[in-house]
C-alpha positions as CSV (number, residue, x, y, z in Angstrom):
1,X,0.0,-43.4,13.4
2,X,-0.8,-40.0,11.8
3,X,-4.3,-38.6,12.2
4,X,-6.6,-39.4,9.4
5,X,-8.1,-36.2,7.9
6,X,-11.2,-35.9,5.8
7,X,-11.6,-32.4,4.3
8,X,-15.0,-31.4,2.9
9,X,-16.5,-28.9,0.6
10,X,-19.7,-27.6,2.3
11,X,-22.3,-26.2,-0.1
12,X,-23.5,-28.8,-2.5
13,X,-21.8,-31.6,-0.5
14,X,-23.1,-31.1,3.1
15,X,-25.6,-28.3,2.6
16,X,-28.2,-28.2,-0.2
17,X,-26.8,-25.3,-2.1
18,X,-29.0,-25.8,-5.2
19,X,-32.3,-25.8,-3.2
20,X,-31.2,-22.8,-1.3
21,X,-30.4,-20.7,-4.3
22,X,-33.5,-22.0,-6.2
23,X,-35.9,-21.1,-3.4
24,X,-34.5,-17.5,-3.2
25,X,-34.7,-16.9,-6.9
26,X,-38.2,-18.4,-7.0
27,X,-39.2,-15.9,-4.3
28,X,-37.6,-12.9,-6.1
29,X,-38.9,-13.9,-9.6
30,X,-41.8,-16.3,-9.3
31,X,-42.6,-16.2,-13.0
32,X,-39.1,-16.7,-14.3
33,X,-37.6,-19.9,-15.6
34,X,-35.7,-21.3,-12.6
35,X,-33.7,-23.7,-14.8
36,X,-32.4,-20.9,-16.8
37,X,-31.6,-18.8,-13.8
38,X,-29.7,-21.5,-12.1
39,X,-27.7,-22.3,-15.3
40,X,-26.9,-18.6,-15.5
41,X,-25.8,-18.4,-11.9
42,X,-23.4,-21.4,-12.4
43,X,-22.0,-19.7,-15.5
44,X,-21.4,-16.3,-13.8
45,X,-20.2,-17.1,-10.3
46,X,-16.7,-18.6,-11.1
47,X,-15.8,-15.5,-13.1
48,X,-16.8,-13.3,-10.3
49,X,-14.7,-15.3,-7.8
50,X,-11.6,-15.8,-10.0
51,X,-8.5,-14.0,-8.7
52,X,-10.4,-12.1,-6.0
53,X,-10.6,-12.5,-2.2
54,X,-13.8,-10.6,-1.7
55,X,-16.4,-11.8,0.9
56,X,-18.7,-14.5,-0.4
57,X,-21.7,-12.3,0.4
58,X,-20.4,-9.9,-2.2
59,X,-19.8,-12.7,-4.7
60,X,-23.5,-13.8,-4.3
61,X,-24.7,-10.2,-4.6
62,X,-22.7,-9.5,-7.7
63,X,-23.7,-12.8,-9.3
64,X,-27.4,-12.2,-8.5
65,X,-27.0,-8.8,-10.2
66,X,-25.4,-10.5,-13.2
67,X,-28.2,-13.0,-13.4
68,X,-30.8,-10.3,-13.3
69,X,-29.1,-8.3,-16.0
70,X,-28.6,-11.3,-18.3
71,X,-32.1,-12.5,-17.9
72,X,-33.8,-9.1,-18.2
73,X,-35.0,-9.1,-14.6
74,X,-35.1,-6.5,-11.8
75,X,-33.9,-7.3,-8.3
76,X,-36.6,-6.0,-5.9
77,X,-35.6,-3.0,-3.8
78,X,-33.7,-4.1,-0.7
79,X,-33.1,-7.6,-2.0
80,X,-29.5,-7.3,-3.2
81,X,-28.2,-9.5,-0.4
82,X,-31.1,-12.0,-0.7
83,X,-28.8,-15.0,-1.2
84,X,-26.5,-14.1,1.7
85,X,-29.5,-13.5,3.9
86,X,-31.1,-16.8,3.0
87,X,-27.9,-18.9,3.3
88,X,-28.2,-19.7,7.1
89,X,-31.5,-21.4,6.3
90,X,-30.3,-23.6,3.5
91,X,-31.1,-27.2,4.4
92,X,-28.6,-29.9,5.4
93,X,-28.7,-33.1,3.3
94,X,-30.5,-35.6,5.5
95,X,-27.7,-38.3,5.7
96,X,-24.9,-35.8,6.5
97,X,-25.1,-35.5,10.3
98,X,-25.1,-39.3,10.9
99,X,-22.2,-39.8,8.4
100,X,-20.0,-37.1,10.0
101,X,-20.8,-38.4,13.5
102,X,-19.8,-41.9,12.4
103,X,-16.5,-40.6,10.9
104,X,-15.7,-39.0,14.2
105,X,-16.4,-42.3,16.1
106,X,-14.1,-44.0,13.7
107,X,-11.3,-41.6,14.5
108,X,-11.4,-39.3,11.5
109,X,-10.6,-35.6,11.9
110,X,-12.8,-33.3,9.9
111,X,-12.1,-30.0,8.2
112,X,-14.3,-27.9,5.9
113,X,-12.7,-26.0,3.0
114,X,-15.4,-23.7,1.8
115,X,-15.9,-20.9,-0.7
116,X,-17.7,-18.8,1.9
117,X,-17.4,-16.4,4.9
118,X,-16.7,-17.5,8.5
119,X,-20.1,-16.3,9.9
120,X,-22.1,-18.0,7.1
121,X,-20.2,-21.3,7.4
122,X,-20.5,-21.3,11.2
123,X,-24.3,-21.1,10.9
124,X,-24.2,-24.1,8.5
125,X,-22.0,-26.1,10.8
126,X,-24.4,-25.3,13.6
127,X,-27.3,-26.6,11.5
128,X,-25.3,-29.9,10.8
129,X,-24.8,-30.3,14.5
130,X,-21.5,-32.1,14.3
131,X,-18.3,-30.4,15.5
132,X,-15.4,-30.0,13.1
133,X,-11.7,-29.7,13.8
134,X,-10.9,-26.9,11.4
135,X,-12.6,-24.7,8.8
136,X,-10.8,-22.8,6.0
137,X,-12.8,-20.2,4.2
138,X,-12.3,-18.1,1.1
139,X,-12.4,-14.7,2.8
140,X,-9.6,-15.8,5.1
141,X,-7.5,-17.5,2.4
142,X,-7.8,-14.7,-0.1
143,X,-8.9,-16.9,-3.0
144,X,-11.7,-19.2,-4.1
145,X,-11.5,-22.8,-5.1
146,X,-10.4,-24.2,-7.6
147,X,-7.4,-22.1,-6.7
148,X,-5.1,-24.2,-4.4
149,X,-5.2,-21.8,-1.4
150,X,-7.6,-23.8,0.7
151,X,-5.6,-27.0,0.5
152,X,-2.3,-25.1,1.0
153,X,-3.7,-23.4,4.1
154,X,-5.1,-26.7,5.5
155,X,-1.8,-28.5,5.3
156,X,0.1,-25.5,6.7
157,X,-2.2,-25.2,9.7
158,X,-2.5,-29.0,10.5
159,X,0.8,-30.5,9.3
160,X,-1.4,-33.4,8.1
161,X,0.3,-36.4,6.5
162,X,-0.8,-36.3,2.8
163,X,-0.9,-40.1,2.8
164,X,-3.7,-40.0,5.5
165,X,-5.9,-37.3,3.9
166,X,-8.9,-37.5,1.6
167,X,-11.0,-34.7,0.2
168,X,-14.8,-35.1,-0.2
169,X,-16.8,-32.9,-2.5
170,X,-19.6,-32.6,-5.0
171,X,-18.3,-30.0,-7.4
172,X,-16.3,-31.1,-10.4
173,X,-15.1,-27.6,-11.1
174,X,-14.3,-26.4,-7.6
175,X,-13.0,-29.6,-6.0
176,X,-12.6,-32.8,-8.1
177,X,-10.6,-31.2,-10.9
178,X,-8.2,-29.3,-8.7
179,X,-7.7,-32.3,-6.5
180,X,-6.7,-34.3,-9.6
181,X,-4.4,-31.6,-10.7
182,X,-2.8,-31.2,-7.2
183,X,-2.5,-35.0,-6.6
184,X,-5.0,-35.2,-3.7
185,X,-7.4,-38.2,-3.5
186,X,-11.0,-37.1,-3.8
187,X,-14.3,-38.9,-3.1
188,X,-16.8,-37.4,-5.5
189,X,-20.3,-37.0,-4.1
190,X,-22.2,-37.2,-7.3
191,X,-25.7,-36.0,-6.2
192,X,-26.6,-34.6,-9.6
193,X,-25.9,-37.9,-11.5
194,X,-23.3,-36.3,-13.7
195,X,-20.6,-38.0,-15.8
196,X,-16.9,-37.2,-15.7
197,X,-13.6,-38.7,-16.8
198,X,-11.8,-36.9,-13.9
199,X,-9.9,-39.4,-11.7
200,X,-11.3,-39.9,-8.2
201,X,-10.7,-42.2,-5.3
202,X,-14.4,-43.2,-5.2
203,X,-17.8,-42.0,-6.3
204,X,-20.9,-42.0,-4.2
205,X,-24.4,-40.7,-4.6
206,X,-24.4,-39.3,-1.1
207,X,-22.6,-39.5,2.2
208,X,-24.5,-42.5,3.6
209,X,-21.7,-45.0,3.0
210,X,-18.9,-42.5,3.3
211,X,-17.5,-43.8,6.6
212,X,-17.0,-47.3,5.2
213,X,-15.6,-45.9,2.0
214,X,-13.0,-43.8,3.7
215,X,-12.0,-46.6,6.0
216,X,-11.5,-48.7,3.0
217,X,-9.3,-46.1,1.3
218,X,-7.2,-45.3,4.4
219,X,-7.2,-47.9,7.2
220,X,-7.2,-46.8,10.8
């Protein structure tokens, strides 16, 4: 039987992206409205990523500059790379290590398809503490999700049977929508209690029950 592959987004799905960015912005601008800053970051980052293969550190730095400009703030001297510098310390969601370990016990192979750089992702994988079989990152692919390059590269490198593959992610924009468009089953990790009409193979609040869910979708 073909290997069963679970591909994952990392930031927002396995690593607490929101808390990481929020903590950095709170440190830079303690008197600013964090809700407004985060909303602005979400608005700006996709446009900075679109059609470009620049390192994710540069994306974060340019987005931070855009947030500051839009909100009438000043980035403190020497803090232009504040988000990139903080990323290795962003927290792992608590249920993630056990869920990934259980998937490996059940015979699943694991790949991470991430809009980031190799060195940054490697630090996050180290923090999770569970080995993965493959990682595909934006700076190597030359594009950012929701562009299809990550999935195309994954299938090219692994030769995985598409009937035995499921993607797992939290972002509607970066992952769930392109999976729907490309015809890949996706388990939506809806940590933010959002609503969406996009099709998905399953919807979970976190990864705690993911091993049972994936086994139910593709039997071993």
